[in-house]
FIRO-257231 format. One record per residue (C-alpha): residue in three letters; x, y, z. Coordinates in nm, 2 decimals. Layout:
BEGIN
+------+--------+--------+--------+
: code :     px :     py :     pz :
+------+--------+--------+--------+
:  ALA :      X :      Y :      Z :
...
+------+--------+--------+--------+
//
This chain:
BEGIN
+------+--------+--------+--------+
: code :     px :     py :     pz :
+------+--------+--------+--------+
:  UNK :   0.17 :   1.95 :  -0.91 :
:  UNK :   0.04 :   1.60 :  -0.95 :
:  UNK :  -0.35 :   1.66 :  -1.03 :
:  UNK :  -0.59 :   1.38 :  -0.83 :
:  UNK :  -0.90 :   1.31 :  -0.94 :
:  UNK :  -1.07 :   1.09 :  -0.70 :
:  UNK :  -1.37 :   1.34 :  -0.58 :
:  UNK :  -1.38 :   1.59 :  -0.88 :
:  UNK :  -1.34 :   1.45 :  -1.23 :
:  UNK :  -1.14 :   1.62 :  -1.45 :
:  UNK :  -1.28 :   1.95 :  -1.56 :
:  UNK :  -1.52 :   2.00 :  -1.25 :
:  UNK :  -1.38 :   2.21 :  -0.94 :
:  UNK :  -1.56 :   2.28 :  -0.55 :
:  UNK :  -1.85 :   2.47 :  -0.57 :
:  UNK :  -1.78 :   2.81 :  -0.40 :
:  UNK :  -2.10 :   2.86 :  -0.19 :
:  UNK :  -2.14 :   2.54 :   0.08 :
:  UNK :  -2.45 :   2.34 :  -0.02 :
:  UNK :  -2.54 :   2.34 :   0.35 :
:  UNK :  -2.39 :   2.45 :   0.69 :
:  UNK :  -2.27 :   2.31 :   1.04 :
:  UNK :  -2.57 :   2.40 :   1.22 :
:  UNK :  -2.79 :   2.24 :   0.95 :
:  UNK :  -2.57 :   1.89 :   0.99 :
:  UNK :  -2.59 :   1.94 :   1.39 :
:  UNK :  -3.00 :   1.91 :   1.36 :
:  UNK :  -2.96 :   1.64 :   1.11 :
:  UNK :  -2.77 :   1.42 :   1.34 :
:  UNK :  -2.44 :   1.42 :   1.10 :
:  UNK :  -2.18 :   1.42 :   1.36 :
:  UNK :  -2.30 :   1.07 :   1.45 :
:  UNK :  -2.23 :   0.96 :   1.06 :
:  UNK :  -1.95 :   1.13 :   1.06 :
:  UNK :  -1.80 :   0.99 :   1.39 :
:  UNK :  -1.90 :   0.64 :   1.24 :
:  UNK :  -1.73 :   0.71 :   0.90 :
:  UNK :  -1.44 :   0.81 :   1.06 :
:  UNK :  -1.40 :   0.53 :   1.34 :
:  UNK :  -1.14 :   0.77 :   1.54 :
:  UNK :  -0.93 :   0.88 :   1.22 :
:  UNK :  -0.93 :   1.25 :   1.24 :
:  UNK :  -0.86 :   1.30 :   0.88 :
:  UNK :  -1.15 :   1.12 :   0.75 :
:  UNK :  -1.40 :   1.34 :   1.01 :
:  UNK :  -1.24 :   1.63 :   0.85 :
:  UNK :  -1.30 :   1.51 :   0.49 :
:  UNK :  -1.60 :   1.38 :   0.53 :
:  UNK :  -1.76 :   1.67 :   0.69 :
:  UNK :  -1.61 :   1.93 :   0.40 :
:  UNK :  -1.76 :   1.70 :   0.14 :
:  UNK :  -2.12 :   1.70 :   0.29 :
:  UNK :  -2.08 :   2.07 :   0.37 :
:  UNK :  -1.96 :   2.11 :   0.00 :
:  UNK :  -2.24 :   1.89 :  -0.18 :
:  UNK :  -2.26 :   1.92 :  -0.57 :
:  UNK :  -2.56 :   1.98 :  -0.79 :
:  UNK :  -2.34 :   1.80 :  -1.08 :
:  UNK :  -2.49 :   1.48 :  -1.15 :
:  UNK :  -2.19 :   1.40 :  -1.35 :
:  UNK :  -1.99 :   1.41 :  -1.01 :
:  UNK :  -2.25 :   1.21 :  -0.83 :
:  UNK :  -2.25 :   0.93 :  -1.04 :
:  UNK :  -1.85 :   0.96 :  -1.06 :
:  UNK :  -1.84 :   0.89 :  -0.67 :
:  UNK :  -2.07 :   0.62 :  -0.69 :
:  UNK :  -1.88 :   0.46 :  -0.91 :
:  UNK :  -1.59 :   0.55 :  -0.68 :
:  UNK :  -1.74 :   0.38 :  -0.39 :
:  UNK :  -1.87 :   0.09 :  -0.55 :
:  UNK :  -1.55 :  -0.02 :  -0.67 :
:  UNK :  -1.43 :   0.05 :  -0.34 :
:  UNK :  -1.68 :  -0.17 :  -0.17 :
:  UNK :  -1.57 :  -0.43 :  -0.43 :
:  UNK :  -1.17 :  -0.40 :  -0.33 :
:  UNK :  -1.23 :  -0.26 :   0.01 :
:  UNK :  -0.85 :  -0.42 :   0.11 :
:  UNK :  -0.68 :  -0.23 :  -0.18 :
:  UNK :  -0.88 :   0.10 :  -0.11 :
:  UNK :  -0.77 :   0.05 :   0.27 :
:  UNK :  -0.39 :  -0.06 :   0.20 :
:  UNK :  -0.36 :   0.25 :  -0.05 :
:  UNK :  -0.48 :   0.50 :   0.22 :
:  UNK :  -0.25 :   0.36 :   0.44 :
:  UNK :   0.03 :   0.41 :   0.20 :
:  UNK :  -0.08 :   0.74 :   0.17 :
:  UNK :  -0.14 :   0.86 :   0.55 :
:  UNK :   0.23 :   0.73 :   0.58 :
:  UNK :   0.33 :   1.00 :   0.32 :
:  UNK :   0.14 :   1.21 :   0.43 :
:  UNK :   0.26 :   1.23 :   0.75 :
:  UNK :   0.61 :   1.37 :   0.64 :
:  UNK :   0.41 :   1.73 :   0.56 :
:  UNK :   0.49 :   1.85 :   0.94 :
:  UNK :   0.90 :   1.70 :   0.84 :
:  UNK :   0.91 :   1.93 :   0.58 :
:  UNK :   0.79 :   2.22 :   0.75 :
:  UNK :   1.07 :   2.15 :   0.99 :
:  UNK :   1.32 :   2.09 :   0.71 :
:  UNK :   1.24 :   2.40 :   0.49 :
:  UNK :   1.28 :   2.64 :   0.78 :
:  UNK :   1.58 :   2.89 :   0.83 :
:  UNK :   1.88 :   2.66 :   0.90 :
:  UNK :   2.23 :   2.61 :   0.71 :
:  UNK :   2.23 :   2.48 :   0.35 :
:  UNK :   2.37 :   2.15 :   0.47 :
:  UNK :   2.16 :   2.08 :   0.76 :
:  UNK :   1.87 :   2.18 :   0.53 :
:  UNK :   2.00 :   1.95 :   0.25 :
:  UNK :   2.03 :   1.66 :   0.51 :
:  UNK :   1.70 :   1.65 :   0.65 :
:  UNK :   1.53 :   1.68 :   0.31 :
:  UNK :   1.73 :   1.40 :   0.17 :
:  UNK :   1.66 :   1.17 :   0.49 :
:  UNK :   1.26 :   1.26 :   0.44 :
:  UNK :   1.31 :   1.22 :   0.04 :
:  UNK :   1.41 :   0.87 :   0.13 :
:  UNK :   1.12 :   0.77 :   0.36 :
:  UNK :   0.88 :   0.91 :   0.13 :
:  UNK :   1.03 :   0.70 :  -0.16 :
:  UNK :   0.95 :   0.39 :   0.00 :
:  UNK :   0.64 :   0.49 :   0.02 :
:  UNK :   0.64 :   0.54 :  -0.35 :
:  UNK :   0.74 :   0.20 :  -0.42 :
:  UNK :   0.50 :   0.07 :  -0.19 :
:  UNK :   0.21 :   0.25 :  -0.43 :
:  UNK :   0.37 :   0.18 :  -0.67 :
:  UNK :   0.37 :  -0.22 :  -0.63 :
:  UNK :   0.02 :  -0.23 :  -0.47 :
:  UNK :  -0.14 :  -0.11 :  -0.79 :
:  UNK :   0.04 :  -0.39 :  -0.94 :
:  UNK :  -0.15 :  -0.67 :  -0.75 :
:  UNK :  -0.40 :  -0.91 :  -0.89 :
:  UNK :  -0.69 :  -0.70 :  -0.69 :
:  UNK :  -0.59 :  -0.38 :  -0.85 :
:  UNK :  -0.80 :  -0.46 :  -1.16 :
:  UNK :  -1.08 :  -0.16 :  -1.08 :
:  UNK :  -1.32 :  -0.05 :  -1.30 :
:  UNK :  -1.42 :   0.29 :  -1.20 :
:  UNK :  -1.28 :   0.55 :  -1.40 :
:  UNK :  -1.15 :   0.77 :  -1.08 :
:  UNK :  -0.93 :   0.47 :  -0.98 :
:  UNK :  -0.83 :   0.41 :  -1.32 :
:  UNK :  -0.74 :   0.74 :  -1.39 :
:  UNK :  -0.54 :   0.74 :  -1.01 :
:  UNK :  -0.35 :   0.43 :  -1.09 :
:  UNK :  -0.25 :   0.60 :  -1.45 :
:  UNK :  -0.12 :   0.91 :  -1.24 :
:  UNK :   0.07 :   0.70 :  -1.01 :
:  UNK :   0.22 :   0.44 :  -1.32 :
:  UNK :   0.32 :   0.75 :  -1.52 :
:  UNK :   0.50 :   0.97 :  -1.23 :
:  UNK :   0.62 :   0.73 :  -1.02 :
:  UNK :   0.78 :   0.46 :  -1.24 :
:  UNK :   1.05 :   0.24 :  -1.20 :
:  UNK :   1.30 :   0.43 :  -1.37 :
:  UNK :   1.18 :   0.72 :  -1.21 :
:  UNK :   1.21 :   0.58 :  -0.86 :
:  UNK :   1.55 :   0.37 :  -0.93 :
:  UNK :   1.71 :   0.73 :  -1.06 :
:  UNK :   1.54 :   0.91 :  -0.76 :
:  UNK :   1.76 :   0.69 :  -0.56 :
:  UNK :   2.05 :   0.70 :  -0.77 :
:  UNK :   2.04 :   1.13 :  -0.67 :
:  UNK :   1.96 :   1.04 :  -0.29 :
:  UNK :   2.27 :   0.81 :  -0.29 :
:  UNK :   2.48 :   1.12 :  -0.45 :
:  UNK :   2.32 :   1.36 :  -0.22 :
:  UNK :   2.57 :   1.14 :   0.05 :
:  UNK :   2.86 :   1.31 :  -0.12 :
:  UNK :   3.07 :   1.01 :  -0.04 :
:  UNK :   3.28 :   1.09 :  -0.38 :
:  UNK :   3.28 :   1.48 :  -0.30 :
:  UNK :   3.08 :   1.77 :  -0.46 :
:  UNK :   3.24 :   1.95 :  -0.80 :
:  UNK :   3.12 :   2.31 :  -0.90 :
:  UNK :   3.26 :   2.59 :  -1.11 :
:  UNK :   3.19 :   2.92 :  -1.07 :
:  UNK :   3.32 :   3.24 :  -1.21 :
:  UNK :   3.36 :   3.62 :  -1.16 :
:  UNK :   3.05 :   3.82 :  -1.19 :
:  UNK :   3.04 :   4.23 :  -1.14 :
:  UNK :   3.22 :   4.37 :  -0.92 :
:  UNK :   3.47 :   4.09 :  -0.93 :
:  UNK :   3.23 :   3.90 :  -0.68 :
:  UNK :   3.16 :   3.51 :  -0.70 :
:  UNK :   2.86 :   3.45 :  -0.96 :
:  UNK :   2.53 :   3.34 :  -0.77 :
:  UNK :   2.47 :   3.08 :  -1.06 :
:  UNK :   2.73 :   2.77 :  -1.01 :
:  UNK :   2.76 :   2.48 :  -1.21 :
:  UNK :   2.72 :   2.16 :  -1.02 :
:  UNK :   2.90 :   1.86 :  -1.18 :
:  UNK :   2.89 :   1.49 :  -1.08 :
:  UNK :   3.20 :   1.43 :  -0.87 :
:  UNK :   3.47 :   1.14 :  -0.91 :
:  UNK :   3.21 :   0.88 :  -0.92 :
:  UNK :   3.15 :   0.73 :  -1.28 :
:  UNK :   3.42 :   1.01 :  -1.47 :
:  UNK :   3.68 :   0.93 :  -1.74 :
:  UNK :   4.04 :   0.93 :  -1.63 :
:  UNK :   4.09 :   1.25 :  -1.81 :
:  UNK :   3.84 :   1.45 :  -1.55 :
:  UNK :   4.00 :   1.23 :  -1.26 :
:  UNK :   4.34 :   1.35 :  -1.36 :
:  UNK :   4.25 :   1.72 :  -1.40 :
:  UNK :   4.05 :   1.72 :  -1.06 :
:  UNK :   4.31 :   1.54 :  -0.88 :
:  UNK :   4.49 :   1.68 :  -0.59 :
:  UNK :   4.82 :   1.67 :  -0.73 :
:  UNK :   4.71 :   1.89 :  -1.01 :
:  UNK :   4.89 :   2.23 :  -1.08 :
:  UNK :   4.56 :   2.45 :  -1.04 :
:  UNK :   4.55 :   2.27 :  -0.68 :
:  UNK :   4.49 :   2.59 :  -0.43 :
:  UNK :   4.54 :   2.48 :  -0.07 :
:  UNK :   4.41 :   2.72 :   0.19 :
:  UNK :   4.64 :   2.82 :   0.48 :
:  UNK :   4.47 :   2.69 :   0.80 :
:  UNK :   4.52 :   3.06 :   0.92 :
:  UNK :   4.33 :   3.19 :   0.66 :
:  UNK :   4.02 :   3.33 :   0.80 :
:  UNK :   3.91 :   3.48 :   0.46 :
:  UNK :   3.99 :   3.23 :   0.26 :
:  UNK :   3.84 :   2.97 :   0.48 :
:  UNK :   3.47 :   3.16 :   0.48 :
:  UNK :   3.51 :   3.24 :   0.10 :
:  UNK :   3.52 :   2.85 :   0.06 :
:  UNK :   3.25 :   2.80 :   0.34 :
:  UNK :   3.05 :   3.06 :   0.12 :
:  UNK :   3.11 :   2.87 :  -0.21 :
:  UNK :   3.01 :   2.57 :  -0.04 :
:  UNK :   2.69 :   2.67 :   0.10 :
:  UNK :   2.57 :   2.86 :  -0.22 :
:  UNK :   2.63 :   2.51 :  -0.42 :
:  UNK :   2.50 :   2.31 :  -0.13 :
:  UNK :   2.20 :   2.58 :  -0.14 :
:  UNK :   2.09 :   2.53 :  -0.49 :
:  UNK :   2.08 :   2.18 :  -0.51 :
:  UNK :   1.87 :   2.23 :  -0.18 :
:  UNK :   1.63 :   2.45 :  -0.32 :
:  UNK :   1.58 :   2.21 :  -0.66 :
:  UNK :   1.55 :   1.90 :  -0.36 :
:  UNK :   1.27 :   2.11 :  -0.17 :
:  UNK :   1.08 :   2.17 :  -0.47 :
:  UNK :   1.08 :   1.80 :  -0.56 :
:  UNK :   1.01 :   1.70 :  -0.18 :
:  UNK :   0.71 :   1.96 :  -0.16 :
:  UNK :   0.55 :   1.82 :  -0.47 :
:  UNK :   0.54 :   1.46 :  -0.34 :
:  UNK :   0.45 :   1.54 :   0.00 :
:  UNK :   0.16 :   1.75 :  -0.18 :
:  UNK :   0.06 :   1.45 :  -0.38 :
:  UNK :   0.05 :   1.21 :  -0.06 :
:  UNK :  -0.15 :   1.47 :   0.16 :
:  UNK :  -0.41 :   1.50 :  -0.16 :
:  UNK :  -0.44 :   1.12 :  -0.19 :
:  UNK :  -0.48 :   1.08 :   0.17 :
:  UNK :  -0.75 :   1.34 :   0.17 :
:  UNK :  -0.92 :   1.14 :  -0.15 :
:  UNK :  -0.92 :   0.81 :  -0.02 :
:  UNK :  -1.00 :   0.92 :   0.30 :
:  UNK :  -1.36 :   0.98 :   0.15 :
:  UNK :  -1.37 :   0.63 :   0.05 :
:  UNK :  -1.25 :   0.47 :   0.36 :
:  UNK :  -1.47 :   0.67 :   0.57 :
:  UNK :  -1.76 :   0.51 :   0.31 :
:  UNK :  -1.63 :   0.15 :   0.40 :
:  UNK :  -1.66 :   0.21 :   0.76 :
:  UNK :  -2.00 :   0.35 :   0.76 :
:  UNK :  -2.12 :   0.05 :   0.55 :
:  UNK :  -1.96 :  -0.18 :   0.79 :
:  UNK :  -2.15 :   0.00 :   1.06 :
:  UNK :  -2.46 :  -0.03 :   0.90 :
:  UNK :  -2.44 :  -0.36 :   0.76 :
:  UNK :  -2.41 :  -0.51 :   1.13 :
:  UNK :  -2.72 :  -0.32 :   1.22 :
:  UNK :  -2.91 :  -0.48 :   0.87 :
:  UNK :  -2.98 :  -0.17 :   0.75 :
:  UNK :  -3.03 :  -0.15 :   0.35 :
:  UNK :  -2.83 :   0.07 :   0.15 :
:  UNK :  -2.88 :   0.18 :  -0.18 :
:  UNK :  -2.72 :   0.44 :  -0.48 :
:  UNK :  -3.00 :   0.71 :  -0.51 :
:  UNK :  -3.10 :   0.83 :  -0.86 :
:  UNK :  -3.11 :   1.22 :  -0.86 :
:  UNK :  -3.34 :   1.38 :  -1.08 :
:  UNK :  -3.33 :   1.74 :  -1.26 :
:  UNK :  -3.77 :   1.76 :  -1.22 :
:  UNK :  -3.80 :   2.11 :  -1.00 :
:  UNK :  -3.90 :   1.86 :  -0.74 :
:  UNK :  -3.96 :   1.49 :  -0.65 :
:  UNK :  -3.93 :   1.29 :  -0.43 :
:  UNK :  -3.96 :   0.93 :  -0.41 :
:  UNK :  -3.82 :   0.67 :  -0.16 :
:  UNK :  -3.89 :   0.27 :  -0.04 :
:  UNK :  -3.76 :   0.15 :   0.28 :
:  UNK :  -3.60 :   0.46 :   0.39 :
:  UNK :  -3.42 :   0.43 :   0.74 :
:  UNK :  -3.31 :   0.72 :   0.94 :
:  UNK :  -2.95 :   0.61 :   1.01 :
:  UNK :  -2.88 :   0.82 :   1.29 :
:  UNK :  -3.12 :   0.63 :   1.49 :
:  UNK :  -2.99 :   0.27 :   1.37 :
:  UNK :  -2.66 :   0.38 :   1.52 :
:  UNK :  -2.74 :   0.51 :   1.82 :
:  UNK :  -2.96 :   0.19 :   1.93 :
:  UNK :  -2.80 :  -0.06 :   1.74 :
:  UNK :  -3.12 :  -0.19 :   1.58 :
:  UNK :  -3.28 :  -0.18 :   1.23 :
:  UNK :  -3.56 :   0.13 :   1.29 :
:  UNK :  -3.89 :   0.12 :   1.12 :
:  UNK :  -3.85 :   0.21 :   0.74 :
:  UNK :  -4.08 :   0.45 :   0.55 :
:  UNK :  -4.24 :   0.48 :   0.17 :
:  UNK :  -4.29 :   0.75 :  -0.01 :
:  UNK :  -4.49 :   0.81 :  -0.30 :
:  UNK :  -4.34 :   0.97 :  -0.65 :
:  UNK :  -4.46 :   1.30 :  -0.56 :
:  UNK :  -4.41 :   1.61 :  -0.67 :
:  UNK :  -4.64 :   1.87 :  -0.53 :
:  UNK :  -4.49 :   2.08 :  -0.26 :
:  UNK :  -4.47 :   2.17 :   0.04 :
:  UNK :  -4.48 :   1.85 :   0.23 :
:  UNK :  -4.66 :   1.90 :   0.59 :
:  UNK :  -4.66 :   1.64 :   0.86 :
:  UNK :  -4.86 :   1.63 :   1.17 :
:  UNK :  -5.00 :   1.45 :   1.42 :
:  UNK :  -4.97 :   1.21 :   1.77 :
:  UNK :  -4.63 :   1.29 :   1.91 :
:  UNK :  -4.39 :   1.02 :   1.92 :
:  UNK :  -4.52 :   0.93 :   1.59 :
:  UNK :  -4.20 :   0.93 :   1.40 :
:  UNK :  -4.25 :   1.30 :   1.24 :
:  UNK :  -3.91 :   1.43 :   1.33 :
:  UNK :  -3.74 :   1.07 :   1.23 :
:  UNK :  -3.91 :   1.11 :   0.89 :
:  UNK :  -3.81 :   1.44 :   0.84 :
:  UNK :  -3.44 :   1.37 :   0.94 :
:  UNK :  -3.42 :   1.06 :   0.75 :
:  UNK :  -3.53 :   1.23 :   0.43 :
:  UNK :  -3.30 :   1.54 :   0.48 :
:  UNK :  -2.98 :   1.30 :   0.56 :
:  UNK :  -3.05 :   1.11 :   0.25 :
:  UNK :  -3.08 :   1.43 :   0.03 :
:  UNK :  -2.71 :   1.57 :   0.18 :
:  UNK :  -2.55 :   1.22 :   0.12 :
:  UNK :  -2.70 :   1.17 :  -0.23 :
:  UNK :  -2.54 :   1.48 :  -0.33 :
:  UNK :  -2.27 :   1.46 :  -0.18 :
:  UNK :  -2.23 :   1.14 :  -0.40 :
:  UNK :  -2.27 :   0.86 :  -0.11 :
:  UNK :  -2.54 :   0.54 :  -0.06 :
:  UNK :  -2.81 :   0.62 :   0.14 :
:  UNK :  -3.01 :   0.37 :   0.38 :
:  UNK :  -3.30 :   0.27 :   0.17 :
:  UNK :  -3.43 :   0.01 :  -0.06 :
:  UNK :  -3.49 :   0.29 :  -0.34 :
:  UNK :  -3.45 :   0.65 :  -0.31 :
:  UNK :  -3.49 :   0.92 :  -0.56 :
:  UNK :  -3.52 :   1.28 :  -0.54 :
:  UNK :  -3.44 :   1.62 :  -0.70 :
:  UNK :  -3.13 :   1.78 :  -0.70 :
:  UNK :  -3.15 :   2.08 :  -0.43 :
:  UNK :  -2.92 :   2.42 :  -0.46 :
:  UNK :  -2.92 :   2.43 :  -0.10 :
:  UNK :  -3.04 :   2.30 :   0.22 :
:  UNK :  -3.10 :   2.46 :   0.58 :
:  UNK :  -3.26 :   2.37 :   0.86 :
:  UNK :  -3.50 :   2.55 :   1.11 :
:  UNK :  -3.49 :   2.33 :   1.42 :
:  UNK :  -3.61 :   2.44 :   1.79 :
:  UNK :  -3.34 :   2.61 :   2.00 :
:  UNK :  -3.26 :   2.68 :   2.31 :
:  UNK :  -3.43 :   3.01 :   2.50 :
:  UNK :  -3.17 :   3.31 :   2.49 :
:  UNK :  -3.02 :   3.30 :   2.85 :
:  UNK :  -2.88 :   3.68 :   2.82 :
:  UNK :  -3.27 :   3.75 :   2.71 :
:  UNK :  -3.15 :   4.01 :   2.47 :
:  UNK :  -3.50 :   3.94 :   2.27 :
:  UNK :  -3.81 :   3.82 :   2.34 :
:  UNK :  -3.86 :   3.40 :   2.20 :
:  UNK :  -4.06 :   3.51 :   1.90 :
:  UNK :  -3.85 :   3.80 :   1.83 :
:  UNK :  -3.55 :   3.59 :   1.82 :
:  UNK :  -3.69 :   3.32 :   1.67 :
:  UNK :  -3.86 :   3.56 :   1.39 :
:  UNK :  -3.47 :   3.68 :   1.32 :
:  UNK :  -3.31 :   3.31 :   1.30 :
:  UNK :  -3.57 :   3.22 :   1.03 :
:  UNK :  -3.52 :   3.53 :   0.81 :
:  UNK :  -3.16 :   3.46 :   0.84 :
:  UNK :  -3.21 :   3.12 :   0.72 :
:  UNK :  -3.43 :   3.23 :   0.45 :
:  UNK :  -3.17 :   3.44 :   0.32 :
:  UNK :  -2.94 :   3.17 :   0.30 :
:  UNK :  -3.11 :   3.00 :   0.04 :
:  UNK :  -3.18 :   3.07 :  -0.33 :
:  UNK :  -3.39 :   2.92 :  -0.58 :
:  UNK :  -3.41 :   2.52 :  -0.58 :
:  UNK :  -3.33 :   2.53 :  -0.23 :
:  UNK :  -3.49 :   2.33 :   0.07 :
:  UNK :  -3.58 :   2.42 :   0.40 :
:  UNK :  -3.66 :   2.21 :   0.66 :
:  UNK :  -3.89 :   2.32 :   0.96 :
:  UNK :  -3.90 :   2.13 :   1.26 :
:  UNK :  -4.23 :   2.27 :   1.49 :
:  UNK :  -4.14 :   2.67 :   1.38 :
:  UNK :  -4.28 :   2.93 :   1.55 :
:  UNK :  -4.37 :   2.73 :   1.87 :
:  UNK :  -4.28 :   3.01 :   2.08 :
:  UNK :  -4.63 :   3.15 :   2.02 :
:  UNK :  -5.00 :   3.08 :   2.00 :
:  UNK :  -5.14 :   2.89 :   1.69 :
:  UNK :  -5.33 :   3.13 :   1.51 :
:  UNK :  -5.01 :   3.37 :   1.51 :
:  UNK :  -4.76 :   3.08 :   1.42 :
:  UNK :  -5.02 :   2.98 :   1.11 :
:  UNK :  -5.08 :   3.30 :   0.99 :
:  UNK :  -4.69 :   3.37 :   0.98 :
:  UNK :  -4.58 :   3.02 :   0.90 :
:  UNK :  -4.82 :   2.97 :   0.62 :
:  UNK :  -4.73 :   3.31 :   0.45 :
:  UNK :  -4.38 :   3.24 :   0.49 :
:  UNK :  -4.42 :   2.91 :   0.32 :
:  UNK :  -4.60 :   3.08 :   0.02 :
:  UNK :  -4.36 :   3.32 :  -0.02 :
:  UNK :  -4.05 :   3.07 :  -0.02 :
:  UNK :  -4.29 :   2.84 :  -0.29 :
:  UNK :  -4.33 :   3.11 :  -0.57 :
:  UNK :  -3.95 :   3.17 :  -0.49 :
:  UNK :  -3.90 :   2.83 :  -0.59 :
:  UNK :  -3.80 :   2.70 :  -0.25 :
:  UNK :  -3.92 :   2.39 :  -0.14 :
:  UNK :  -4.01 :   2.32 :   0.25 :
:  UNK :  -4.12 :   2.08 :   0.45 :
:  UNK :  -4.31 :   2.10 :   0.77 :
:  UNK :  -4.34 :   1.93 :   1.10 :
:  UNK :  -4.59 :   2.09 :   1.32 :
:  UNK :  -4.81 :   2.02 :   1.57 :
:  UNK :  -5.06 :   2.29 :   1.51 :
:  UNK :  -5.36 :   2.17 :   1.30 :
:  UNK :  -5.44 :   2.49 :   1.15 :
:  UNK :  -5.08 :   2.52 :   0.97 :
:  UNK :  -5.13 :   2.12 :   0.90 :
:  UNK :  -5.46 :   2.21 :   0.71 :
:  UNK :  -5.35 :   2.56 :   0.56 :
:  UNK :  -5.02 :   2.42 :   0.41 :
:  UNK :  -5.19 :   2.06 :   0.32 :
:  UNK :  -5.46 :   2.22 :   0.08 :
:  UNK :  -5.21 :   2.29 :  -0.16 :
:  UNK :  -4.92 :   2.04 :  -0.06 :
:  UNK :  -4.89 :   1.73 :   0.04 :
:  UNK :  -5.02 :   1.64 :   0.43 :
:  UNK :  -4.86 :   1.34 :   0.59 :
:  UNK :  -4.95 :   1.19 :   0.96 :
:  UNK :  -4.81 :   0.93 :   1.17 :
:  UNK :  -4.98 :   0.58 :   1.16 :
:  UNK :  -5.17 :   0.52 :   1.45 :
:  UNK :  -5.34 :   0.17 :   1.54 :
:  UNK :  -5.57 :   0.03 :   1.76 :
:  UNK :  -5.54 :   0.15 :   2.12 :
:  UNK :  -5.34 :   0.46 :   1.98 :
:  UNK :  -5.04 :   0.24 :   1.93 :
:  UNK :  -4.81 :   0.41 :   1.73 :
:  UNK :  -4.61 :   0.21 :   1.42 :
:  UNK :  -4.34 :   0.49 :   1.35 :
:  UNK :  -4.42 :   0.48 :   0.99 :
:  UNK :  -4.55 :   0.82 :   0.82 :
:  UNK :  -4.82 :   0.83 :   0.57 :
:  UNK :  -5.04 :   1.04 :   0.36 :
:  UNK :  -5.37 :   1.13 :   0.54 :
:  UNK :  -5.57 :   1.47 :   0.57 :
:  UNK :  -5.44 :   1.72 :   0.83 :
:  UNK :  -5.63 :   1.65 :   1.17 :
:  UNK :  -5.93 :   1.88 :   1.26 :
:  UNK :  -5.79 :   1.91 :   1.63 :
:  UNK :  -5.48 :   1.85 :   1.85 :
:  UNK :  -5.34 :   1.62 :   1.98 :
:  UNK :  -5.40 :   1.70 :   2.34 :
:  UNK :  -5.60 :   1.38 :   2.36 :
:  UNK :  -5.36 :   1.14 :   2.24 :
:  UNK :  -5.12 :   1.24 :   2.45 :
:  UNK :  -5.40 :   1.23 :   2.75 :
:  UNK :  -5.47 :   0.84 :   2.66 :
:  UNK :  -5.08 :   0.81 :   2.64 :
:  UNK :  -5.03 :   0.93 :   2.98 :
:  UNK :  -5.32 :   0.65 :   3.11 :
:  UNK :  -5.56 :   0.93 :   3.18 :
:  UNK :  -5.66 :   1.04 :   3.52 :
+------+--------+--------+--------+
//
């Protein structure tokens, strides 16, 4: 197996425990981000989702991928060309499965030879593309990839492979030597030699049709014909095994290369989408602090992709207090702030850029959401009971260093009960080292959590106009009922 080190640097492996889950990605709007990355390519969508789900907590991997994406942005055509070649080679995976299914040795051999000839053209294209002038890359990942391609598929190897494929046409015959094994049966270990082509005159004479050692099988000698057929199939089968092994190695290489390059192409696609809208991007700075969050001009990317316009950005000071609670006016941008921050953290730990001028955050061991969901149509549980069960399951999936995002938690009950439950849960999570960010419309929940954490509220200027900017502000003393009433025009 030829190892590639684009997404995972040498000495690192994919984490066994997922960083997040499908439900969280759905809540945060990642399907829209993945669609923008994929641009209709199912392989890019699959790889992008897997990278987000298995985001890393290793800063060295994050910086390795950031370096790769930087290089891809500097050489977009090179990356897209390599991905196109890898995609074509990886398409042979299905045809390879067909070639290796049970069939006669000669059919299997011819089919494998045909596929290998097609892959040879892709290997030549790959080797030639990295030698072109724009192949002067700076990232360690792409440099290592080019070295791997050069070491495994240099011109000498490709020429020898082409020569062997020509020999597999058997235009000059097939020469094997067989002996007798136990019980006077043909030994399964045949010696396969070069045919007449390239042999000296002595060998040609010894193997010529006029040799006294020639054996001719009578037309009606069924047993002799069957024995000869078995010998031929045995020889072809041995050649086929060796050919299938080489074919499998090359196909696996192209599949791995396609998947790794899919992440880079997806990053380029997403950057192109965002740049047309005027959304800034930067490479975030991950820290090992217990909890730290700071950003400048952060934009929620799904809102930009959905509207096709540049949304209102937000700033957040370098704060280390927790939890963070956001309350106040409806339609003021609370959920947008929450989603934008969470998306940036996931993308940071996936090794990607984020939609901000500047972003710095602590590494999290895991990230989960607790967002509202539709009522249970089967009425198996009450709404509060169902919500508490779901909250317990969500908390159980997090460990120390995790991040829980709660959007309007326990809205199914009254403010007094919600305040008692939410504040108790958040306090317990804080003692376990799990950070929480809470969006709530209950003033008492905001006051309780803001007393020892950070309280944020949407900015509302004259006449109740919302700027959709979130700023530090004491928790409200009353609900937003009158604010809603004024927005509706009053009666």
